C-alpha positions in Angstrom: -0.1 -22.5 15.7 2.7 -23.9 13.5 5.5 -21.4 12.8 7.3 -20.7 9.5 10.0 -23.2 8.7 13.6 -22.1 8.3 13.6 -24.2 5.1 11.1 -22.0 3.2 12.2 -20.9 -0.2 11.1 -17.4 -0.8 9.1 -16.8 -4.0 10.5 -14.1 -6.3 13.3 -13.4 -4.0 15.5 -10.5 -4.8 17.7 -8.1 -2.8 15.7 -5.2 -1.4 17.6 -2.1 -2.3 14.8 0.4 -2.6 11.8 1.0 -0.2 9.1 0.9 -2.8 8.3 -0.8 -6.1 8.1 1.7 -8.9 4.5 0.8 -9.6 3.7 1.1 -5.8 5.3 4.5 -5.8 3.2 5.7 -8.8 0.1 4.2 -7.2 0.9 6.0 -4.0 1.5 9.3 -5.7 -1.9 8.9 -7.5 -3.6 8.2 -4.3 -2.2 11.2 -2.5 -3.3 13.4 -5.5 -6.8 11.9 -5.3 -7.0 12.5 -1.6 -6.2 16.2 -2.1 -8.4 16.6 -5.1 -11.5 14.8 -3.8 -11.5 14.9 -0.1 -10.1 18.4 0.5 -8.4 16.8 3.6 -4.8 16.7 4.6 -3.3 13.2 5.0 -5.1 13.0 8.4 -8.3 11.6 9.6 -11.5 13.3 8.2 -14.5 13.7 10.5 -16.8 11.6 8.2 -17.6 10.9 4.6 -20.8 12.8 3.6 -20.5 12.2 -0.1 -20.8 8.4 -1.0 -18.7 8.9 -4.0 -15.7 9.8 -1.9 -15.9 6.5 -0.1 -15.4 4.6 -3.3 -12.1 6.3 -4.3 -9.1 4.3 -3.6 -7.7 6.4 -0.8 -4.8 5.8 1.6 -5.3 5.0 5.3 -4.3 7.9 7.6 -1.0 8.2 9.3 -1.6 10.8 11.9 -4.5 12.6 13.6 -5.2 15.9 15.3 -5.4 15.6 19.0 -8.1 18.1 20.0 -10.2 15.2 21.6 -7.3 14.2 23.9 -4.7 16.8 24.0 -1.4 15.9 25.7 -2.7 12.4 26.5 -0.1 9.6 25.7 0.6 6.2 27.1 -1.5 4.3 29.7 -4.2 6.7 31.1 -6.5 4.0 32.7 -5.5 0.7 34.3 -7.7 -1.2 36.7 -5.5 -4.1 37.6 -8.4 -6.0 39.2 -10.5 -6.0 36.1 -8.2 -5.8 33.1 -7.0 -9.0 31.4 -3.1 -9.0 32.0 -0.6 -9.3 29.2 1.6 -7.6 26.7 0.1 -5.4 23.9 1.3 -5.9 20.3 0.5 -3.1 17.9 1.1 -1.8 14.5 1.4 2.0 13.8 0.6 3.0 10.3 3.3 5.5 9.5 5.6 5.7 6.4 8.8 7.0 7.9 8.8 5.1 11.2 7.7 1.6 10.5 7.6 -0.5 13.5 5.7 -3.2 15.5 5.8 -2.5 19.2 5.3 -4.7 22.3 4.3 -2.8 25.4 3.2 -3.8 28.9 0.1 -2.7 30.6 1.8 0.4 32.0 2.7 1.4 28.4 6.4 0.6 28.8 8.1 -0.4 25.7 9.3 -4.0 25.9 10.4 -4.9 22.4 10.4 -3.3 18.9 10.6 -4.9 15.5 11.6 -2.2 13.1 12.2 -1.5 9.4 15.9 -1.9 8.4 17.9 -2.1 5.2 17.3 -5.9 5.0 13.6 -6.2 5.4 12.8 -2.9 3.6 9.1 -2.6 4.4 7.5 0.7 4.1 4.2 -0.3 5.9 3.3 -3.2 8.1 -0.5 -3.9 8.7 -1.0 -7.1 10.5 1.6 -8.8 12.8 1.3 -12.5 13.9 3.6 -13.4 16.8 5.3 -16.6 17.6 6.8 -17.9 20.9 10.4 -17.5 19.7 9.9 -13.7 19.2 9.5 -13.9 15.5 6.7 -12.3 13.5 4.8 -13.0 10.3 3.9 -9.7 8.7 1.5 -8.6 6.1 2.9 -5.5 4.3 1.3 -2.9 2.1 2.7 -0.5 -0.7 6.0 -2.3 -0.8 8.2 -5.4 -1.4 8.1 -7.9 0.1 4.3 -8.6 0.3 4.6 -10.8 3.3 7.6 -11.6 5.4 8.8 -13.5 8.5 11.1 -11.6 10.8 13.2 -13.0 13.7 13.1 -11.3 17.1 16.0 -8.9 15.9 13.9 -7.7 12.8 16.1 -9.8 10.3 14.3 -11.4 7.4 14.0 -15.2 7.6 11.7 -15.6 4.6 9.8 -13.4 2.2 6.9 -14.0 -0.1 5.8 -12.2 -3.2 3.2 -13.0 -6.0 4.2 -11.2 -9.2 1.5 -8.9 -10.5 -0.3 -8.8 -7.1 0.1 -6.5 -4.0 -0.6 -7.6 -0.5 -2.7 -5.6 1.7 -4.3 -5.5 5.2 -4.4 -9.1 6.5 -3.0 -12.5 6.5 -3.8 -15.6 8.5 -1.0 -18.1 9.3 -2.3 -21.7 9.1 -1.4 -24.3 11.8 -0.2 -26.6 9.0 2.0 -24.0 7.4 1.3 -21.5 4.7 -1.2 -18.8 5.0 -4.3 -17.1 3.7 -4.0 -13.5 2.4 -5.5 -10.6 0.7 -4.0 -9.2 -2.5 -5.2 -6.4 -4.8 -4.6 -5.4 -8.5 -6.0 -2.9 -10.9 -8.6 -4.0 -13.5 -10.9 -2.3 -16.0 -14.6 -2.9 -15.8 -16.9 -1.9 -18.7 -19.9 -0.2 -17.3 -22.5 1.3 -19.5 -20.6 3.5 -22.0 -17.5 4.0 -19.8 -14.5 1.9 -18.7 -13.9 2.0 -14.9 -10.6 1.6 -13.4 -11.2 -0.6 -10.4 -9.1 -1.9 -7.4 -9.9 -5.6 -7.4 -9.3 -7.8 -4.3 -8.5 -11.5 -4.4 -8.4 -14.2 -1.6 -5.2 -16.2 -1.8 -3.9 -19.5 -0.2 -0.1 -19.7 -0.2 1.7 -22.9 0.7 4.5 -23.1 3.4 7.0 -23.1 0.4 5.6 -19.8 -0.8 3.6 -21.3 -3.8 0.2 -19.9 -4.6 -2.4 -22.7 -4.2 -5.6 -20.7 -4.9 -6.5 -17.2 -6.1 -10.1 -16.1 -5.9 -10.9 -12.5 -7.3 -13.7 -10.9 -5.3 -14.9 -9.1 -8.5 -15.9 -12.4 -9.9 -17.4 -13.7 -6.6 -19.6 -10.6 -6.2 -20.2 -10.0 -9.9 -23.9 -10.2 -9.5 -24.1 -8.9 -6.0 -26.5 -5.8 -5.7 -24.1 -4.0 -3.4 -21.3 -4.3 -5.8 -23.4 -3.3 -8.8 -24.6 -0.3 -6.8 -21.0 0.8 -6.1 -20.1 0.4 -9.7 -23.1 2.7 -10.6 -22.0 5.2 -8.1 -18.4 5.1 -9.5 -19.8 5.4 -13.1 -21.8 8.6 -12.2 -18.7 10.1 -10.5 -16.5 9.4 -13.6 -19.2 10.7 -15.8 -19.3 13.9 -13.9 -15.5 14.3 -14.0 -15.4 13.8 -17.7 -18.0 16.5 -18.2 -16.2 19.0 -15.8 -14.4 21.7 -17.8 -11.7 22.5 -15.2 -8.4 20.7 -15.5 -7.8 20.6 -11.8 -9.6 17.3 -11.2 -8.3 13.9 -12.0 -10.1 12.4 -15.1 -9.1 8.9 -14.5 -9.6 7.9 -10.8 -9.2 4.4 -9.4 -12.4 3.2 -7.7 -12.5 0.9 -4.8 -15.9 -1.0 -4.8 -14.8 -4.0 -2.7 -12.1 -3.2 -0.1 -11.7 -6.5 1.8 -9.7 -5.9 5.0 -9.6 -9.2 7.0 -9.4 -12.9 6.4 -9.6 -15.9 8.9 -10.0 -19.6 8.7 -12.7 -21.5 10.6 -10.9 -23.9 12.9 -14.1 -26.0 13.7 -17.4 -27.1 12.2 -20.5 -24.8 12.6 -23.3 -27.3 12.0 -25.8 -25.9 9.4 -23.5 -23.1 8.4 -20.0 -24.3 7.5 -17.4 -27.0 8.0 -13.8 -26.4 9.4 -11.7 -24.8 6.7 -14.1 -22.1 5.6 -12.9 -18.6 5.4 -14.3 -15.5 7.0 -14.0 -12.3 5.0 -14.6 -8.7 6.0 -15.5 -6.6 2.9 -15.7 -3.0 4.0 -17.2 -1.3 0.9 -20.0 -3.8 0.5 -20.8 -3.4 4.2 -20.8 -7.2 4.8 -19.0 -10.1 6.2 -19.1 -13.6 4.5 -18.2 -17.2 5.2 -16.7 -18.7 2.1 -16.2 -22.3 1.0 -12.8 -22.3 -0.7 -13.3 -25.7 -2.3 -16.6 -25.0 -3.9 -15.8 -21.3 -4.3 -19.1 -20.2 -3.0 -20.5 -17.9 -0.3 -22.1 -20.0 2.4 -23.2 -17.3 4.8 -23.4 -13.5 4.7 -24.6 -10.6 6.8 -24.5 -6.9 7.2 -26.4 -5.2 4.3 -28.0 -2.0 5.6 -26.9 -2.9 9.1 -23.1 -2.1 9.3 -21.1 0.7 7.8 -17.5 0.1 6.8 -16.8 -3.0 9.0 -13.3 -4.1 10.1 -11.7 -7.1 11.5 -14.5 -9.7 11.8 -13.3 -12.8 13.8 -14.7 -16.1 15.0 -15.5 -16.5 18.7 -16.5 -19.5 20.6 -20.1 -20.5 20.7 -20.8 -19.9 17.0 -20.4 -16.1 17.3 -18.5 -13.4 15.4 -16.8 -10.3 16.8 -16.4 -7.3 14.6 -15.9 -3.4 14.5 -18.6 -1.5 12.8 -16.9 1.8 12.1 -20.1 3.8 11.4 -18.0 5.9 9.1 -20.8 7.9 7.4 -22.6 8.5 10.9 -19.5 9.3 12.9 -20.2 6.7 15.5 -18.5 3.3 15.8 -19.5 0.2 17.7 -18.2 -3.3 18.4 -20.6 -6.1 17.8 -20.9 -9.8 18.8 -23.2 -11.5 16.4 -24.8 -14.9 16.6 -23.9 -16.7 13.4 -26.9 -19.0 13.2 -29.7 -16.5 14.1 -27.9 -13.5 12.6 -28.9 -11.4 15.6 -26.7 -9.0 17.4 -26.3 -10.4 21.0 -24.0 -7.8 22.4 -22.7 -4.4 21.4 -20.7 -1.5 22.7 -21.0 2.0 21.2 -23.6 4.2 19.7 -25.2 4.5 23.1 -25.1 7.1 25.9 -21.7 7.0 27.6 -20.3 4.7 25.1 -19.4 7.0 22.1 -16.2 6.3 20.1 -15.4 6.8 16.5 -12.7 5.6 14.1 -13.2 6.8 10.6 -11.4 3.6 9.3 -9.2 0.9 10.4 -9.3 -0.5 13.9 -9.7 -4.0 15.5 -11.6 -5.8 18.4 -10.3 -8.7 20.3 -12.1 -10.8 23.0 -9.8 -11.4 25.9 -9.6 -14.6 28.1 -11.6 -12.9 31.0 -14.4 -11.9 28.4 -13.3 -8.3 28.1 -13.0 -6.7 24.8 -9.9 -4.9 23.5 -10.5 -2.2 20.9 -8.2 -0.2 18.6 -9.8 3.2 17.8 -7.5 3.6 14.9 -8.1 7.1 13.7 -7.8 8.5 17.2 -4.5 6.6 18.0 -6.3 5.1 21.0 -6.8 1.6 22.5 -9.1 0.7 25.3 -10.4 -2.4 27.1 -14.0 -2.7 28.4 -15.9 -5.3 30.4 -19.0 -6.7 28.9 -20.9 -4.3 31.1 -19.2 -1.4 29.2 -16.7 -0.2 32.0 -13.3 1.0 30.6 -10.7 -0.7 32.6 -7.6 0.0 30.5 -6.9 2.9 28.1 -3.8 3.8 26.2 -3.0 6.5 23.6 -0.3 6.2 20.9 2.7 8.7 21.1 2.6 12.2 19.8 4.9 13.9 17.3 6.8 16.4 19.2 8.6 18.0 16.4 8.6 18.4 12.5 5.7 19.2 10.2 3.3 16.8 12.2 3.9 18.5 15.6 1.0 18.2 18.0 -0.5 15.3 16.0 -0.8 11.7 17.1 0.2 8.5 15.3 -2.7 6.3 14.4 -3.0 2.8 15.8 -4.0 0.3 13.1 -4.5 -2.8 15.2 -3.6 -4.0 18.7 -3.5 -7.6 20.1 -3.2 -8.6 23.8 -0.7 -11.4 24.3 -0.3 -13.5 27.5 2.9 -12.7 29.5 4.0 -16.4 29.2 3.5 -16.5 25.5 7.1 -15.8 24.5 9.7 -18.5 25.4 13.3 -17.5 26.1 13.1 -14.2 24.1 15.7 -11.6 24.9 13.6 -8.4 24.7 15.6 -5.6 23.1 14.4 -3.2 25.8 15.7 -5.4 28.5 12.7 -6.2 30.5 12.0 -9.9 31.3 8.6 -11.7 31.6 6.8 -10.7 34.8 
């Protein structure tokens, strides 16, 4: 994987003096208001979404969770050294005030931390791509810069912004330089007799110099998709009801989220009969589907998931023409991890939704297949990560840390994503917590 070049010229580069753009702050305030008014939940993980209209509101990801299911658990709680795949664990923790990316060993010991500082200014980091020299390529959310490259000491080497767009969730660094990313912006959609405010998503290809090469709005790509039209219809009914509601305590102009893409990857080989190298794999949560997309022809080559998965996250390519993904099962309160055969569209392996395998993350989360075949899972809204064998045995388990003081006391930080990295991946890096490669 080629790393960013020191010669990159950032796009729209300006000093970072405030932690949020003004419009991001206003959007964030609106989202918090919507969360309070519509979901009747604190800024914490709800148990499920019973009302389908609620799932189409543009709501924030959770920051912390109650810990009734695992009181007092923190750090590594299970570690079978004979069966677990060894390595470091790189994770992002989705909290506003304590932005960081942490590297821990299998015992849960902190090895290295990349943190927010005055120079890099990020309020929220979603996905982190590591490089052997200890640097990270980061996808941000809610703040400037949209994407950035930090050195091992958390100092900015390069930043990337697209005026009028806002990065979210995921970015995929290309071996040849540059990256694929997801951006969002607000649009209006005429629907029947009303105008809907909609959070649109776009796929972007950014050059190594930070220049946008391609931007593809998903609202156009899915314009005639039955699922997208159904979500617009549901949003329309919600707005119609709000406008007819006499009380002034409800927001009359909500922002709807009918698409909500959350992951993008590039196909690095040909899959005969399906797609050629260079196609993109996109996870579109609120359409309950994953797609393989041809960026040159700008058409969908393959899709799957309708009426099978529920709020999917983090679909990724595996060897053998397979896809690994997390099916959150948000509306049924039961998650699962799936391995799918691309050509037959059949599920060939799954964990979850079976006796002895119950786990649930309301949203967020990730799944990674490890070198020994095991699967590493981030149970985002429980602040938990665990590694399983293909037979379903849990061989490693780790819980994110707890808040011990302040207004969030006795709550746990969520765990957005986690990635296992080989011990010998980093070359000559001086970890800031002093431990060296084993």
